[in-house]
N, C-alpha and C positions, 0 to 999 in steps of 0.2 A: 311671394316671400322667397328669400334667397336660400337655396339649398346647398347641399354638399358639393364642393368643387365648382361652384358657379362663379367664383371670383379669380381673376388673374391679378397677381401683385406686380407692381412696377416700382423699381427703385430709381429715383431721379438723381442722376450723377452727371448731368450735362451742363452744370453751371460754370461760370468763368473762374470762380474761386478768388475773386478780386480782393476780398478782405484777408485772404491767406497769401497775398502776394502773387496771385496767379497760379498757385499750385492746384493740381487736380485733387479736389477735396476728398473724393471718394477713395483715393488711394493713400491717404495719410494714415499713419499707424495709430491704432487705439488698442491698448491691451494686447499688443503683439500681433495684430492683424489689421488689414486695411479697413477703414470705416465701412466701406460698402459691404464687406463680408458680414459685419454685425447686423446691418439692416436685412440682408438676405436671410441670415439665420433667424432673425426675429420673425420674418414672414413665414419661413418654413415651419416655425413652431407655433403658428397661430392656433388658438383653440377653436373647436367647432368643426374642423375639417372643411372650411369654406374655401380655402385657397387651392385652386386647381392647377396652378402653374405660376412661374415667375419670369420676369423680363427686367432688363436694365436699360435705362436711357443714358447714353454717354456720347460725347462729341470728340473725345481724344483718347489716346491710349486704348483704342478699341480692342486690340489683341489681348491686353492685360485683363480687361473686363470679361472678354470671351473665355478667358482661362478659368472663370468661375463655373463654366458649363451651362450658362444660360444664354438665351437670345439677347443680343445687344442691338439697340436701335438708336441711331443718331436723330437729332431734331430734324423734322421735315421743313423747318423754316430757317433761313440764313441768319447768321449774326448772334447766335446764342442769346435769344431774346427773353429768356425766362422760363418758369415752370410750365406755362401753358403750351410751349412748344413740346415739352416732354409729355404732357397730357395728350397732345395730338398724336405724337409718335405711338404712345401706348394704345390709344383708341384705334388707330389704324391697323394695329397688329394684334389686337386682343381677340383670342379665340373663344372667350366666354362671354356671358351676358353682362358682366360687371367688371370694372377695373378699379383696383385699389392702389392709390399712389402714396408713396412715402419718400422722404428725402434721404440721401445717403449720409447725412451728418447728424442724425438723431439715433445713436446706437442703443438707446434705452427705450425705444418705442414699445408701447404696450403689446403683450402677446395675446391680448383679447381685443385688439383694435378692430379686426375684421368682424368679429362677432357682434360687438357693440354698435359699430356703424351699420351693419346689416339689419339690426333691429329697427332702424328708421324706415326700412323698406316694407315693414309690416303694413304701413299705410301705402296703398297702391299708387297714390299720387306722387310719392317721393321719387325724385330723379337723381338727387345728389345728397350725400350725407358727409358733413364736415365735422371733424373733431373740434372740441372746445375745451380749453384747460385754463385753470386759474393762474394768473400772473403773480408776481411777488406781492401785489396788493390784494390778492384774493379774488379779483374780478375775472370772471370767465371771458376768455377771448378766443375767437376762431383761430384754428391752426390750418390754414387753407390748403397746404400741400399734403395734409393727411386727409385724403378725400376718397370716398367711394362713390362711383358714378355709373349710371347705366350707359352701355356702349352705344345705344341709339343716339346719344348726344354728339357723336362724331360730326355729323353734318352741321350742327349748331356751332361747335367749336371751330370747325374749319372756316365757316363764314365769319365768325367773330374775329379770328386772327387774320383772315384775308383782308378785313376792313381796318386792320391796324390795332385791334384790341390786344392788350398784353397783361392786364391785371386780372388775377384769378377771381377776386371778389366781384368785379364787374360782370364777368361771365357767369359765375354761379348765381349771381343775383337775377339773372334772366330766367332762371328755372326754379322748380320747386325744390329748394335746398333746405335741409334740416340740420341744425346744430346738435351734436351729440355730446353732452358733458362728460368729462373724465375727471370728476371731483369726488368720487366715492372714497369712503374710508379705506385706506390701504393702497389707493392709486399712488404711483410713484410721482412725486412732484417734479422730477427731472425727466419724465418720460418723453416730453416733447421739446426738451432743450436741444437746440441746434447749435453746433460748434462752428461759428463763423470765422474764428481766428485760431491760430495755433495756441495762443494763450488760453482761450476758452476750452480748447480740446484737451490741453494738458491739465487744466483745472478739473474738468469732468472726469478724466482718467483717475484722478486721485480722490475725488469726492463722490462720484456716481455710485449708485447702488449696484451690487453684483448682478450679472445675468442670471435669470432662472435657467433651469435645466431644459434645453430645447435641442432638437436634432441638429447634428452638424451636416 
């Protein structure tokens, strides 16, 4: 069972931002601050005291990300090939037994994310817990970059990516992965919304629910 400070949080900000015209998505403003800062704050405010430290995965503007006072790790794979490269960077540098990954473009992510994903590890066979949230049609769908994984999976992921694997679902499907639903009464329906375009980001800024009170 996962205990206090057993998890390191990783904010994934290493993408190309192709749907934002190549902009560095994590540095785009949302409510007066860069998107990445909102993800960091949400992780800092996780309930249960399970987060023992934070890191950022980024591939450009590294000094700006380092200005947040957290370790910043670029992809260990060339070509900005997707979130698995960020997972790999996190696992390589994770000082705790578990790694929690979140994207930089979902500023309303749940403040009980770590606690609820960690509950899947009450079954000792669990290796990965993945959030699942309802779409507009009400059907639960995996949110694969909101992922809590055991650090011992580093060797598996290194081998998978070395062989050319790039899809998160294909890799997690090789392991004991558990979907954790986020569809309780009171769950924010926009918690897992990711802003892929500037228009989506502006829309979320005007319609998203306010942040709860969490540490700065």
